[in-house]
Structure formats: C-alpha cells, structure tokens
N, C-alpha and C positions, 0 to 999 in steps of 0.2 A: 338683887339681891348683892349682886357683883358691882349694883352701882354703892353701896353704902361702904364698897373701900376704898373707892375714889372719892368719895368727898372728902376725908382728911387733907388728900394731895391735893385736891383743884380748891379748897383754903388755903392752903401754904403757896402754891403759885399765884391766887390772888393778890396776897401778901409781899411777893418778893419784891423789894428796890428796883431802879432804875440801875443800879449801882452791881444787885444782882444778876441781873439781866446781861445786862456787858457783861460782867466776870463769867457769868457763864459760857456766852455766844466764842469769847475770848476764848479759855479755856478747849469749848469745842473745834477752833480754829489751830491746837497747837499753840497757845503761849501757854510758857508757866503759870501756876498760879496765882503765885506774889506779884508778876508783873499784869495779869488779868484784875486782879484786883485793883491792885494801882490804878490801872486805865479807868476802870468803872466808876471806882471815888473820885477821883477828878470831874474825868466827865458828869459825874449825875452833880457835881456841885457847880459845876461851870456853865452847865445849858440846859437849859427849857426843857420839857416834856415835848414841846413839841417838836424844839432843835434835834431832840432823841429818840422820837417816834421816826421822822424824815431819814435823820441816818443810817437808823433800824429796818426800815424799808429799803434805801440802796443794797447796805451790805448783803440783805435777803436776797434780792436779785444778780448781786454780782458774786456770788455765792452759786446760785444755780448755773449761770455762765461759769464760772470759775474751774479748769481746766483739773485744777487740785483741790476740791473745797473744803480737805480737812487741814490747810498750810495756808495764813496768812503771812504775809510779810510785813514786816513797816510801812514798806513801798505802796502795799496792795491798802492798809488803812488809811495812808493818807490819802489813797487813788480814792478810795468810797467817800471820805467825808470831800471830798473837791465836790462831788456830785450835788451838796446841798447849796443850794441859794442864800443860805447868810453865810457869809465871809467869817466870820466866827468861830463854826463850826469847825472848817479843817487847821485856821490856827489854833483852835485847843486840842484840837487830837494829837496834831503833831507839839504843842508842849505837853501834853496826856506820854506820850510817846516819849520820845528826849526824856521828860524825868522818870517817868516809870524804866527807862534802862533798855529801849526798845529799836533805841537810836544813839550813835554818838551825843555826847553831853555837849560837844562842841556848837549843835544847832540851838541849842538855850537860848543864848542870849539872844541869835537872832530875832526867835520866835517871839521872845519878848520883849525887843526890843518894836518888831512888824504889829503888835497886837496892845502896846502902849500897858502892857501887864508888868 
C-alpha cells in the first residue's frame, strides 16, 4: 500500500532535468536558489550528460569528505570540477560561477578568453 504513495514521487524524480538536479544539489550546499538555478541551467546547456555525471560523482565524493558538507564555496565548486578529466568542465563551471554571481565578475573575461567563448 505504501508503494502506491511513492509511485508519483518516483515518476517526478525520473523526469527531473540535469538542471533541476544540479539546482537541488547546489541549494543543498547552501547556494541561493536563483544562483543555483543559474548555474544548473548553464551547465546543462554547455556540458554533456557524461560530463555532468562525472562532475556529480566527484561532488558526492567531495561532500562525503568535507568537514562542512552543508556549505560550498565557489572555490570548492571549481576544485571539484578540476577533478574531471575533460578540461572543458572546470572552465564551464568557472564561467557559470562567474556569470551567476558566485565569484567576482572580473574573472568572466579571462575564463571566456581561455575557453574561446
């Protein structure tokens, strides 16, 4: 009987977009909802599912070993992204962090120049 109550929730979870999952995770780390949504939307549009999955795996590992897992600084976010073997991932994470107001805007030009965007 309890399974019937969970079925709609499982269906909703299966329909969540990568952006939704990123947003939820970043909000769980303490980012403001608007900033988390901004980063989630940008990363979904610029990274492949495989890149996002590798990033998510590293983030889970980082969170398990973090002495303060409820807080995520921009430096933490970029540090996690730098562990992905594809150089595009940390660049896109850095650009998303800068464009979404997580780090000073003066780095946006440098990140765009490095990535060719």
